[in-house]
KEMAR-13935 format. One record per residue (C-alpha): residue number from 1; residue in three letters; x, y, z. Coordinates in Angstrom, 2 decimals, always signed. Example, Ala and Ser with C-alpha at 12.3 -4.5 7.8 and 13.67 -1.06 7.14 Angstrom:
(node 1; "ala"; (+12.30; -4.50; +7.80)),
(node 2; "ser"; (+13.67; -1.06; +7.14)),
***
This chain:
(node 1; "met"; (+48.18; -133.64; -87.19)),
(node 2; "asp"; (+46.43; -132.12; -83.84)),
(node 3; "glu"; (+43.42; -134.51; -84.51)),
(node 4; "lys"; (+45.64; -137.47; -84.86)),
(node 5; "val"; (+47.22; -136.63; -81.20)),
(node 6; "leu"; (+43.85; -135.96; -79.59)),
(node 7; "ser"; (+42.24; -139.03; -81.04)),
(node 8; "arg"; (+45.25; -140.97; -79.56)),
(node 9; "arg"; (+45.14; -139.04; -76.43)),
(node 10; "lys"; (+41.37; -140.00; -76.12)),
(node 11; "phe"; (+42.25; -143.43; -77.16)),
(node 12; "leu"; (+44.64; -143.76; -74.44)),
(node 13; "lys"; (+42.66; -142.34; -71.66)),
(node 14; "tyr"; (+39.64; -144.72; -72.60)),
(node 15; "leu"; (+42.18; -147.59; -72.60)),
(node 16; "gly"; (+43.40; -146.69; -69.00)),
(node 17; "leu"; (+40.07; -146.14; -67.87)),
(node 18; "ser"; (+38.77; -149.55; -68.87)),
(node 19; "gly"; (+42.03; -151.23; -67.53)),
(node 20; "ala"; (+41.07; -150.12; -64.35)),
(node 21; "gly"; (+37.50; -151.30; -64.73)),
(node 22; "val"; (+38.68; -154.53; -65.49)),
(node 23; "ala"; (+40.93; -154.73; -62.55)),
(node 24; "phe"; (+38.27; -153.58; -59.97)),
(node 25; "ala"; (+35.90; -156.04; -61.31)),
(node 26; "ser"; (+38.32; -158.95; -61.29)),
(node 27; "ala"; (+39.17; -157.62; -57.21)),
(node 28; "val"; (+35.59; -157.58; -56.59)),
(node 29; "asp"; (+34.88; -161.02; -58.06)),
(node 30; "ala"; (+38.05; -162.34; -56.03)),
(node 31; "gly"; (+36.91; -160.74; -52.86)),
(node 32; "lys"; (+33.46; -162.16; -53.13)),
(node 33; "glu"; (+35.05; -165.82; -53.51)),
(node 34; "lys"; (+37.09; -165.06; -50.58)),
(node 35; "ile"; (+34.12; -164.17; -48.65)),
(node 36; "lys"; (+31.88; -167.20; -49.44)),
(node 37; "ser"; (+34.76; -169.44; -48.52)),
(node 38; "gly"; (+35.37; -167.66; -45.42)),
(node 39; "gly"; (+31.59; -168.11; -44.35)),
(node 40; "asp"; (+31.91; -171.47; -45.11)),
(node 41; "asp"; (+34.85; -171.86; -43.02)),
(node 42; "ala"; (+33.28; -169.69; -40.28)),
(node 43; "lys"; (+30.42; -172.14; -40.18)),
(node 44; "glu"; (+32.36; -175.48; -39.79)),
(node 45; "glu"; (+34.38; -173.98; -37.17)),
(node 46; "ile"; (+31.01; -173.12; -35.30)),
(node 47; "glu"; (+30.05; -176.52; -35.54)),
(node 48; "lys"; (+32.87; -177.98; -34.27)),
(node 49; "leu"; (+32.79; -175.76; -31.18)),
(node 50; "lys"; (+29.24; -176.59; -30.27)),
(node 51; "lys"; (+30.17; -180.10; -30.83)),
(node 52; "ala"; (+33.14; -179.67; -28.49)),
(node 53; "tyr"; (+30.89; -177.65; -25.79)),
(node 54; "glu"; (+28.30; -180.33; -25.65)),
(node 55; "glu"; (+30.91; -182.97; -24.76)),
(node 56; "leu"; (+32.02; -180.91; -21.81)),
(node 57; "asp"; (+30.94; -182.21; -18.54)),
(node 58; "ala"; (+28.83; -180.09; -16.13)),
(node 59; "arg"; (+31.74; -178.92; -13.98)),
(node 60; "ser"; (+33.33; -177.31; -17.18)),
(node 61; "lys"; (+30.49; -175.87; -18.66)),
(node 62; "leu"; (+29.67; -174.09; -15.22)),
(node 63; "ile"; (+33.22; -172.78; -15.35)),
(node 64; "leu"; (+33.29; -171.81; -19.14)),
(node 65; "arg"; (+29.90; -169.65; -18.16)),
(node 66; "val"; (+31.49; -167.93; -15.16)),
(node 67; "met"; (+34.54; -166.95; -17.00)),
(node 68; "leu"; (+32.32; -165.79; -19.99)),
(node 69; "val"; (+30.26; -163.71; -17.30)),
(node 70; "phe"; (+33.66; -162.27; -15.77)),
(node 71; "thr"; (+35.12; -161.05; -18.85)),
(node 72; "gly"; (+31.85; -159.30; -20.02)),
(node 73; "leu"; (+31.41; -161.65; -22.64)),
(node 74; "asp"; (+28.12; -163.14; -21.29)),
(node 75; "ile"; (+26.15; -162.53; -24.36)),
(node 76; "phe"; (+27.56; -165.83; -25.91)),
(node 77; "ile"; (+25.96; -167.99; -23.52)),
***
């Protein structure tokens, strides 16, 4: 009788561990997909911003650069 109880416990223990492993793998896979789509979205947004910046006139570009320097974000110039 004790052997049956122990084998059931082992089975349930392994079942729980494998369930946790499956849950972890699915979470990693979903996270990877979100990161990929987020990277694509970010690239598209950067391209839009570059295009909008190129369409600005010289005065607006100068104002934007001065604002970035005063805020300490001059690394983006």
